[in-house]
C-alpha positions in Angstrom: -1.9 46.3 33.8 -4.2 49.0 34.1 -8.1 48.0 34.4 -11.6 50.2 34.1 -14.9 49.1 34.4 -17.3 51.4 33.2 -20.4 52.1 32.5 -22.6 55.2 30.7 -23.2 56.3 34.0 -19.7 56.2 35.9 -16.9 54.7 36.4 -16.8 51.6 38.7 -13.4 50.5 39.2 -10.2 52.2 37.6 -6.5 50.8 38.8 -3.6 48.6 39.0 -3.7 44.4 38.6 -2.4 41.4 38.1 -5.0 39.9 36.5 -8.8 40.0 35.0 -11.4 37.5 34.8 -14.5 38.3 32.7 -17.9 36.4 32.0 -17.4 36.6 27.5 -20.2 35.3 25.9 -18.2 32.4 24.6 -17.1 31.5 28.5 -15.2 32.8 30.9 -11.6 34.6 29.8 -8.3 35.2 31.9 -6.5 38.4 30.8 -2.9 38.4 31.9 -0.3 41.4 31.4 0.9 41.2 28.1 -2.4 39.7 26.9 -2.6 39.8 23.0 -4.9 42.9 21.9 -8.9 41.4 21.8 -12.7 43.1 21.7 -14.8 40.9 22.9 -18.6 40.6 23.9 -19.4 40.0 27.6 -22.6 38.2 29.0 -24.2 38.3 32.4 -21.6 37.7 35.0 -19.0 38.5 38.0 -16.3 40.4 36.9 -13.0 39.7 39.0 -9.9 41.6 39.3 -6.4 40.4 41.4 -5.0 43.8 42.7 -1.3 43.9 42.7 -1.2 43.1 46.6 -3.2 39.9 45.5 -6.9 40.8 47.0 -9.7 40.5 45.0 -12.4 42.7 44.1 -15.7 41.3 42.8 -18.1 43.3 40.4 -21.8 41.8 38.7 -21.9 42.8 35.4 -25.3 42.7 32.7 -23.4 42.4 29.5 -21.5 44.7 27.6 -17.9 44.5 25.7 -13.7 44.6 26.8 -11.0 45.5 25.2 -7.6 44.4 26.1 -5.0 46.0 25.3 -1.2 44.0 26.4 -1.3 46.4 29.2 -5.0 47.6 29.7 -8.4 46.0 29.8 -11.3 47.9 29.6 -14.8 46.8 30.7 -17.6 48.9 29.1 -20.4 46.9 31.1 -24.4 47.6 30.3 -24.5 47.8 34.0 -22.0 47.1 36.9 -21.9 47.4 40.7 -19.2 46.5 43.0 -19.9 43.9 45.3 -19.7 46.4 48.4 -22.9 48.4 46.8 -25.2 45.4 46.1 -28.1 45.7 48.6 -28.9 42.2 49.3 -32.4 42.6 50.1 -33.4 44.4 47.3 -31.7 41.8 45.0 -33.5 38.8 46.7 -36.6 40.8 45.8 -36.0 41.4 42.2 -35.3 37.5 41.9 -38.6 36.5 43.9 -40.4 39.1 41.9 -38.8 37.6 38.6 -39.2 33.9 39.8 -43.1 34.4 40.1 -43.6 35.6 36.4 -41.8 32.9 35.4 -44.1 30.7 37.3 -46.9 32.4 36.4 -46.0 30.7 32.7 -44.4 31.9 29.9 -45.6 35.4 28.2 -46.5 35.3 25.1 -44.5 37.8 23.6 -41.3 36.8 23.4 -39.5 40.0 24.3 -41.2 40.2 27.5 -40.2 36.6 28.2 -36.3 37.8 27.6 -37.0 40.7 30.0 -38.1 38.5 32.8 -35.2 36.3 32.0 -32.8 38.8 32.0 -34.4 40.2 35.3 -33.9 36.9 36.7 -30.6 36.6 35.5 -29.1 40.0 36.5 -30.5 39.1 39.9 -29.3 36.4 40.6 -25.5 37.0 39.5 -26.1 40.0 42.4 -26.7 37.8 45.0 -23.8 35.4 43.9 -21.4 38.4 43.7 -22.8 39.7 47.1 -22.2 36.2 48.8 -19.0 35.5 47.2 -17.7 39.0 48.4 -19.3 38.7 51.7 -17.4 35.1 52.9 -14.1 36.4 51.5 -14.3 39.1 53.9 -15.1 36.3 56.7 -12.0 34.7 55.8 -9.3 36.9 56.9 -10.8 37.3 60.5 -11.2 33.1 61.0 -7.4 32.8 59.8 -6.2 35.5 62.9 -8.7 33.5 65.2 -6.9 30.1 64.8 -3.8 32.0 64.4 -4.7 33.8 68.3 -5.5 30.1 69.4 -1.8 28.6 68.8 
C-alpha cells in the first residue's frame, strides 16, 4: 500500500509500506493493506510506517487528518517531522520553556493555557520520536557486534 505524509509546506514521506500506525484522537490505529475506507482526526503523536523491507520509520506529528483507502493512506498533518530531522537540543529547550510556563501557574486566559500545553505536548512527542529512532539505529550495530564475537 502507498503512504503519503504531508503538511501545508511539504511532503514529509511518500512511499510503499506494509503498515502504518497512527495517533488517532480516540486512540492508536493500525492500518494494513485492504483496510476499509476511513477518514479520521489525528492527535499529537507518533506515526510509524513499516516499509516493504521490514524497517520502520518514525514521524512526530502535531494533529491533522488521515484518509485511509484499501491501497493508500494519506496523512494531512498540521505539522510533521521525520525522526532524523528533529533537533534534540531545540526540542529540549522548547519543553523546558513550556514546563517553566506551566510551573509559574495556570494563565487566566484559557487560550494561552491551551497554547502552552500544546507546546509542551509537541516538544515531548518530538523528543520521544527522536530518542526512539536513535535507539532503533543503535540496535543493528549491537547485533553485529555480538555476531562478530561468536
